[in-house]
N, C-alpha and C positions, 0 to 999 in steps of 0.2 A: 234774288230768286225767290218767288211764292213757296213757303213749304208749311207745310202743318205738321206739326208735331206730334207724337202720342201722347203728351199730357195734353195738348190742345184738345183733343179726339177725347179721353177720356171725361176733359172739363165738362166738354157741349153733352156729351153722354148724359153725365152726373147730371148737370144742373135739367136738362130733362125730364130725366128719370124722377128727380125728387120732387120737380113740381107736380109731373103726373102722379105719383101715389101720393104728395099731399093733397091734389085737388080729388083723388079717389076718393078721400077719405072725409072730401067737404071740410076742409078746416079753412078757417078764417084766412087770411093775408099767405093764403099758397103759397104765393111766389117767391117768400121768402124762404123758403124752404131749399128752393136754389141756390140762392144768394150764399146758406149757411154751406152748400155742398159746392161752391165755386171754391172759398175761403177755408175749407179743408183740404182741397186735393195741394197735395205737395209733392217736390221732388223728390222724394225718398217715403219708405214705409215710415222709419222709426220717426221723421219730421210730421207726417198726416199722423200717424197715432198720437202721436204728442203735443200737436194743433190742435186736432180733434177734441182731448178732455181737458186741455186748457181751455179752450172757446163752449164745451158744456158747464165746465166748473163756474165759468165766469158769466152765463146766460141765466145759471139757477142763482148766483150771488144777483143778477140785476134784477131779478123778479122780485125777490125777497127788499132789495132797497126801494124799487120801484112802489110796492104795498106799503112798505110804509110813509114813504116822504107824500107820493100822491095823496094818499086815502087821509095823513094826518095835516098836510098841509092843504095841498089843491092842484089842479089840475091846470099847472100854471108852466110860460117858458122858463118863467126864475126858477121854480122846483126845478125844471130838468138841469138848468146850471148846474144848482146846487147838490144834485143828484149827482152828476159829473164829477165835481170837484171833492166829492167821498167816495165816488164808485171806482175811479181811476184810480188812485193812489192804493186803495185797499187792493185792487189786482194786483198793482206792482209791486206789493206788501209780499203777496200768495205767491207770486209771479206765475202769474195765470193772464196776464195784460196780453199776450197775444190776443186775445176774446173779448178784447176792449169793444173792436167794431161791430163783432157779430152781436155783441149784448147791446150795444146803441140802436140797433133795431129793433131787436126785442121791447126796450125800454119805450123807443116810441110807436109801437104797436099797442103799447100798456096806456100810454100817454093820451093816442087817438081814440081808444075804446073809451074815455072818461070813467069807466067804473071797472075796476080789478074784482071777479069773481074767480071762485073755482074751475067754472067752466073754460075761463079766456085762458087760466094760466096751461091747464092741462091741453089746450090747443097749442099755447105756446113752446108747449114741452114736446109734443107731438112735432111742431115744426123743424123744431132743435135735432131730435133723435133721428128723424126720416132725412135729413139734409148731411148730418155726420156721420150716420148708418151706409148712405149711396155713397159717399166720398169715400170709407174706407173699403167698401167692396171696391170700388175705381182703381184704387191703390194695391189692389191685392196683386195686378198684374205690372209687372215693371220689369220692361225689357232687360235681356242680358248685355252687359258694360264690357265682358271679358274682351270679346271681336275689337272693341275700342283700345282696351289695356292693352293689346298683343302687339297692335300697332303702335300705339306709342314706345312698348319696350323694342319693338324692331329699330325705330326713328332714331330712337337715342342711344342705342347698342352700332349704327352705323355711323352716327354723329364720332361716339368714342374713336371708335379707328381710325375716321379720318384726320381725328388732332392727334392720336397716338403716330400715326403716320406723318405729321406734320414735324412734330416732335422728333423722330427717326432723321426725317430729312435735314433738319438744322442742325443734329448730331453730326450726322456724315457732311454736310456741306457748309456749314457755319452760316446759313443763306436761306429765306425762303420769301416767296411771293404772295404766299398764303393771305385772305384778304380777312381770315378770323370770323368769318358769318356763323360759322357752327359753335363756337360760342356762345351767340346771342340767343340761337335759334336751340340749342342743348339748357340752358336756362330757362327759358318759355315753355319745352315740353316737359321740363321737369314737375314746373311748378302746374301746368295743366294733369299730367298724369298724377300726382300725387290727389288732388282735386279730387280727379273722376274715382282713382281707388276707394278714397273715403267715401265715397258718395254708394260705393259698390256694399261697402260695410253695413250702411246706414238701409241698404233697401232688404238685410237680413236680420231678423230678428233675436236668431240665435246664435248669430257669429258677430266676434267683437272685433276681431283680426281679419286684416287681406293680407294674404300674401304680395301682390302684387304693390301694396302700401308700401311693406318692407321693402319689398324691391327697388322700387321707385325711392324709399329716402337712403337706402344703400347707396344705389347711382348718384346720387345727391351727395354724397358725402367724397366720396369715388371722384365725381368732377370739382370741389372744391381743391381737392390735390392735384389735380390736374393744371389746374389753374398756378398751383405755386407752382408744379414744373416748370409749364410755361414761362414763366419769370426766372425761374433757374436758370433755362436750357439757354434763355436769349442773353445771360450776364454770363457765359462762361469765356474766360478771355483768350482761350485758345483750342485749339483742337489736338486733341491727343491718342494716344492707341487705345484707352479706357471706353473714349466715345464712342468710337466703331465695336466695342464689345456691347455695352450699354444699348446702341441701337439695334442690333442684331435682337437684342431680347426684347427691347419695347417693339419690334418688327411683330415676331412670334406674338404678341400679345395683340397687338392691332388685328390681327387676321382670325383672332380667335376671341372674341367678346359676344357672348352669348348669357342665357340666363342659367346654364348648370353650372354647379358649383366644382371646378377643375384648378383653383387658382392652388392648391397644395401643392400641384407639381410645378407650377410656377415659382412656387415660394422657394422649390429646393435648388431650380433653377436659379435663381436669385443667390442664394445660397456658397452654389459652386463659382456664379460670377464674383461675388465679392472675395471667394478662396484665391480664386487668380487674380483678384487686384494686389491681396495682400505678397502673392508671390512675384509681383514687378518690382522694376528696380524703381528707387526711390527718388522722386523729383530733381532735375538738376539745375531748374529754374527757377525765380521767382512767378513769371508765369503760368509754367507747366504746375508748380505747388496748388495756385489760386486753381488752377484748372480742376486738376484732382480733385481738391477739396469741394468743390461745387458739384463734381461728379458723386463723390461719396452722398452727400446730403441727398441728392436726385436717386439715388439708391435707395436710402434710406425712406424716400416719399413712393416709391416704388413700392417698397415692402409692407409699408402703409397703406398703399391701394390695394394690393394682393389681399392684407389679413381683412379688412373690410369685405372683400367678396369672402372669403374664407369662412367668415361668420353669417353669412347668409346661407341657408340650406338648398337652394336653388328653385327655379318655377318646372315643375313636370311639363314635359310638350313631349309630342308624339314624332315630331320630327326634331332632332336636337341640335343636327348642324353644328356650323362653327359660330 
């Protein structure tokens, strides 16, 4: 489906505006201001600022290299090659290699002029400032990502609920016809959500962290535990009384997967469950012993799962729900 994104719109507007301004000031090679604007418009504010600063420094450096080599040697294609052999490693060393492409435009302008004057250098500097300045202005607007982050949060929590209920079913029936598609889906969602949350951080100059990033990191660690639990639960030799008790507990969890921090309630319930286990009769068969040992390991994993949630302060939302 044909779709025009906000970055495309900003690039189109920024390019046109940069060219208009450069042309208004009667600068030579004024379309190059548009090229510089295109190169400096990035996906986040921090990336845009970093890229703009790197390109500005690289362009100033390129003018210095050009002035020295073209004037001392010759205005010759071989000199351009020599210039780039020296210039590119220098930008890499100074960590401003993002500006290589932009600088190459400036180098070719100076080469085409055949004579480097102060007026020409001022013209090129003006092109750089206009292109970078317009790009920075365009990048002041970044659409809010919160709605998308909430959408990821809801989808991940729904998958968690489904997976936990499948664990419950297996504990109660020792059987399941689940296809496991939520496992693959959750892995993908967590990766995408963390990437989007990091992008949101990059759009705020005065903020170095994002509560959603911490949330999705916490869910990622919980998901690793769930995957271990799935392996444990499918290898329990026999169904015992303790299986039903744990199934009831996990069912409650599956019905209350949400972004708030209520883990302390379930940690207390888990302690009560462990106390009940200790009061029960000792296993009478090897199979029952192995089953109860596996269940105890499963309880430990659930405890770790809840401790991860307890360490997270929670996401403030208007409608808390479950």
